C-alpha angles and dihedrals in degrees: 000000000000118000099217128052107236114214099151138040107297108200142033116246111273093020133105120239129211135172090232132018116200118201113215136017097224128113090296098045096048092047091048091049089053092054093047091049095048102035099038106027114189095035111135112229142159132201115214114202126182095205127074093251144010125281108079108202092012091057102040097044107073105158118133116285097008109176142150118282092208132049122277094225087074099022088054118077120272090235098052119061117229112221103175134077114307093244106054137191122241088252091056092048092050090050090052091050091048089056090052091050093047097043093052101037092242097141093078089061096053123097109193126201091029109136112192116222102174143008119198127188121206119196088193093064097018089229140124116228112203122194118202138170125219103237091206099049106017090235115152116230130192126203131179124201139176092220135026120211110192111208100153098113124232109277137068110261095194095066141011129225111280118184117214110244123184116269097005088148091060095063109108095203132067127286114205134180113210091227091064099034110176119234093221098056113123115189097179109141090348127140104239131190119195113199111208139038106223130110093292094056092043089054099041101046098060089046095056103029093091096056100038124087086225135347121199125189110211114196133175090209137356128267132215119249135181119218132205148121119299088238139073115224097207091052091052091047093049090050090052086054089051093239115172112271091233089058093046091050093051096043094047091042092054091045093052094045091049090052093045091052092052092047093049092051090048091053088060099037099042108013097161093053092049091046090054091050093050094048091045089059090058094044089054089060104038095037136244094280095060116100095246091156091065102034107030107026112093121207095222127073119266116277097019081110129026116284113216122210114234109204116222088352089273095160092052094042085058091051091047092051092048094242088117131032131195127219120187108200142102125264115248095183146316118267132196090266103034137294137345110207127208091246089064094254119131127211125198123215143168091200131026117199115199104208088176103137141246139329103227120217129187115235095350098295088288118151105240122198125184113198092334096314121110111244120237103198090203090065091064132084118224125237104212091323089289108081132028135212113258095019112101126203097006136116127182127207110222113166135204132286097198094042134032115297093228094062087075092046088066094044094048090045091058091046095050093048090049091048093049092047089050091052090053091050091050095043087237121154096187139041131176137162123245134181108261121230090262090054101054096090091044114127111250113220139179118285092256131037103229091207088061103037127358118165112167096241090059097040094054090052103043091112090066096055134084121264124254130213129221094253122088095243093054098056143052101243097194085219109123092179090061097037095052086072100028100053096051087048096053110131101226089193090060116125088253088073116072117192129192 
């Protein structure tokens, strides 16, 4: 069964043609391929992946201790039970993804080392033409597709965000970003500074503290964390009772999502109470004499930025033991031996790790062209964070910040398969979203509302992203608990969808 009705030549000479082209073999791409395979069997598709293997983030990030910052019962797919600890290592996540690939014969559809340079849409042929280069041979490859499914994520894998501090070139030691961790880096008995206090720093520091002479976390301002055991009691109990793993996965998944929803609502309804609870967890570990007010008490309300889970309080146990120290200050400049802080304090280091976040990129740094005109993503308006005005036959997977990313992979997968099946039924070769007459006076706003969610890596890149409206269908709400009902209920014959 082919998804699209072909009434015209489908491919350029020398190119390969597919019904669907999926960009990226990370957690989104593999999940999307599963849905396409199971919901629309017989659909021809290919997955183009720049890296040498699958995994996305879990392949490219190789710093010590890398692990999930949300539980695998919800970060894992709904269709594939997770049987390990809730907070998992990159190796465990890759193993899980490999099982999904093997169990569903997805490997044969993946083309590794294919870096996409451009994607051009033609309204004359109703086709996407995707140009790629084999990174191992330099060979240029051309693909055409009826539909483009963007699963590449939202940040640049090749490099992390590196602020420019004064005199960085004078530092005699080594400066490393976690996203491009070198294989030859030996931290044994070294003095290490980690700049940043997000999930990466919280993961990295416990992993290296035992081998370093000293590790110091330097932060401009504190971050919220949640602490707990890297285990879920109900899952352990159900396994003792020999309950089927599919049942365990669904029960635990629902329990976690219910609790996350309640916590998110409390962060908005009673932020000071939640803040006190979060800080009290840390005080209970590091002790009443530690300066928690300075080092672990953020100035913003909970959930305005992502809250990482710290399993077994390992970061704070390291602080308590003295293996790790925290300095809350701003950097004046680098010196030959380390850092000069604005307070006047100096810190010495052999290695400085800049855990300073991502470089965001819109649509994977791919040059998009629509009918001969270069696409400026910022000129579009988003339809529920999945489709965009002026871009036909394309859907993008953009996950959640307050819930696991993969929850939206499953929701979007269902939507795309339903949309493609509907196109086949209608005999349509093209679909795009357009503002309806009642939407044309709608205020157009930045992609994210900074009063709702405002991490630095998103705020400094807002100019690159599509606009949102003030109506639910013209924005990505970041609310899984609403979207789990709203997305399946989308009327794909609504006037916002234009078929040809």
